[in-house]
Structures are given as structure tokens and as C-alpha cells.
N, C-alpha and C positions, 0 to 999 in steps of 0.2 A: 475759833467761832465755829457752831455745830449749825448743821441742815435746817433745823427747826428756825436760827434766828433768821434764814432767810424767805422764810414765807410773810405773804400779808395776812392779816390777822386774822380775816376771814377761812384764807386756804390752811390755818393751823385750826379751825373747828371743822374742818371738810377731813384732813389728813387724820384726825379722830375719830371718824365716821366708819373708817375703811381698815375691815380685819386685815390681820397680817394672813400673807399669801395672796391675796385677793388677785380677778383682771380687773386691770384699773385701763378706762381710755377716758384723758382727758381733752376736749373739743375746745377748743380756742387758748392752747396750753400755753403760747407764749414764752417765755423765755425756758421752758422744763421745769422750773426748781420743785412745786411743788412734784412732778414723777419723779423727780432724779430722791426726792425723801422716801416719796411710800417705795420706792426700790430700794432706796440703802438702807433706811429704819424699818419697814416694816414685811421685807422680801416681798415683795408686791412684782408681779408681771405686767410693765406699763407699755402704753402706746400712746401717741399723741399726734392731735391733728389740728396745724398751726395753717394761716393763709400767709402772715409777711415772712420775707425772707431773712431780717435779723432775727424773728422769734427760731425758727427754723434753724440759723446758725448757732444760735445761743444751745437750743435743745441737743443739737449733735456735738456740741461741745463737752455737753454731759454724758455723751454713750447713749443718747436715749433715742429711740426708734420712732420718728413722726414722718407724716404727710404731709402733704401741702395739698390744702382742698377748700371749698369752701361752702361751709356747713348749711349756708340757704339750697344748696343745692342736691341736700341728702348727706347719706351716710352707704353709698351702694357697693362701698368697696370693703364694705364689716357685715357677714354672715348675722343671723337673726340669733340673739344670745348666743355670742362671744365673749361677754365682758360679764363680770361681778358687777360690777359701776363705772356708769359712764358719767363725769362729771364736768358741769358748766359753769364755770365761777366767772359769774360780773357780765355777764357775755346776752344774756337772753335778750336784754334791753337795746341791745345792736344789731342785732340780725332782721333779715326785712320778715323773713318768713316764720316767727318764733314757736307756730303750732307743729310745722314741719320738723322742726327740729327739735323738740320734744317728743311728738309723735315715736322717730328717729331711734331717739335715746332711749327709749321703752323698747322698740323692736331690737337693738341693738345689743342693752344690756337687763339684768337682772332686776338692777336696782340707777334710778336716775339721782344724782345729786348735785344741786343748782345754787349760785346765791347769787341776789342780786339785789341794788340798793332799793329801797321800798321809800315812793313817791306821797305816801299820807305820813311821814314824819311829820311831828308837830311844827318843826322850824318850817319844813317844805309851806306847810299849811298858811304855816301865820306868815313867810317870806312874802309869798303871793298875795295875801287878804291884806297886808299892813301898807308893806310898797308897792304894789301892783305892777312886779318886777316878775319874770321868772327867775326861781330860787336857783342860789348858790350855794355850795355845801360842802363840807369834805366827801360827803359821800358823792356827791352830786356836781363837780368842782368846775363845771363848764359853762361856760355862757351859751343864751339859746341859740346864736348862728355859726358856734364851733361843734357844739356838743353833736359826740357818734351814739346820742341815744336817742332811738328814734320810737321807741315804744316806755311808754312811762305806766309802771304797774305798779301796785299797793301790795299789801299781803293779801287782804279781802280777794282782790283781782283775779291775782297768782292764783287762787285755790278754785274758782270758780273756771280759773285758763286749764287746769290741772285736770278737774275733772269732767269738762268740755270734751277734752282730748283722750279721754277714755282712762287718765292716772289715778291713782289716790295717793293723796298727801299721808306718809307713815309718820315721818317726822318732820317739826317746827322748830327752826332753834334763831328767835327772834331777838337782835344784835342791837347793842347800841354802843360808844363811846363811854370810856372810864373819864370822870373829870381831868381835866390838866394831863392827860394821858394819850396815846395812838392805840392803846389796846382796846378789846372787847371785848364786855360780857353779855350775859342773855337778861333777856327781859321776860319777866315772869308774868307782869297783869299790861292790860293794853297792848297787846306788842301791835296793832297796827298805826296809835297812836306815836307810841315811844321808839320802836325799833328802825335804825337808820338804815339795817340790811340785814336779809336772813338768808340763812341757808335751808334747805327744805331736799329732804329724801322722798323721792315719788316712786311709786312702782304701778305696773298695769293688770296687776291682779286685783281681784276683788275683794271686801275686808277688811283692806287697811282702815289705820282709825289714824288721827288727827292727833300729836301731842306736841307737849313745847310751846304756851301762850296761846290763849285766846283771840275770840273774835276782835275784840276791841273797839276803837270806835272808825 
């Protein structure tokens, strides 16, 4: 089994966005599978930040350099522009202060790469409209009373959030599930309505342009 097979579907898309030899910081790196892949397969210089003891232990078992820290407290331990890419995968909706986290990502890295579930997906809208209950789905698998998701965002909301915090979305990859499979594929039309989750590259530099997916519904 190759390291790529260990990656969650959205992490596979993220890994393809990282050029060989990049300096990479992964926030909320979990078990460190993405960092290990980028190090071994892309020749990247990698570091991680993780809060849980179990995640840190697993990351260290991969031979990774990981620090224990709370993202809501900022990234004071990392100098500005010390990384080419700072990654935050399916964690933006969990942190208490997403604006601080994004601004710190843009300070520490030349590019920020984020993945997040899209609460504007048509199944989520229909679930709430037709059943009158908080949605549960493959990408939002928690009941309302035990969910770690404290900030619910759509693709449209995310774009406005980035702009409000001094960022520019350089590339957006809206993703949805393949029928009968656990894999993901890119959505070409109606991204805000059809995407279950999204991967985005963000920078603090002016003059960026949005690509990959339209405003949708």
C-alpha cells in the first residue's frame, strides 16, 4: 500500500496542490498522514501543529516534527513568511476564532490551503426544509448535540470571509462524492449548491482571481 492510499479524499486534492520541495505547515495535522506523504513523496520540508496527545504520538511515530498548541491562541511561535504553504483541513468550522486562524495562516505562509464542508449543499438545505431537523450527512456526520462544528459556512460565505480578513481566493475546488464510491470529484457548475466540501488556496497578496467553480446558488 502506498502512502497516497492512506490519505482522506480531500487530502489527496490538497497534496496535488503542493509543489515539490515546498516548506509546509499543517495545522491540526492529526495523525500526520498528509505531512508524511508530502515529505516522502514530494520532498517537502514539513512541520505540524496538533492539540491532541494521540495525534501528536501518531505523528511522531511517522518521524514528524509536531508541536502541541491551540490554534485559537495564534501562531506566535512561527515567524512571518516562514512557510510556502500553511494547511488547514476540515478544521476551520471547529475553531472558536476562524478569523484569527486565517489571518495567522496568511502571516506565516505565502499561501493558505483550506478544506471545509459546504453547509450550502442541496442535501443539507433539503434535509432541514423537508424534515425540519438539523442535517446529518457523509460530510456532516454529527448530531446537533455532539457536533464539533461550531461555525457553519457555505462557499459564498467563505469567499466573503476571506475578503473581510484581507485575503484573496486564488483557486477554489468544489468537491462532491462519486455515486457509489467514497471518492470525490470536482464540481463544474453550481458549486455552492452541489459541492459537499471545498478546497481553496488563499493568499494575502492583492490581485488574485477566483478559479474553479462559479458562485452557484
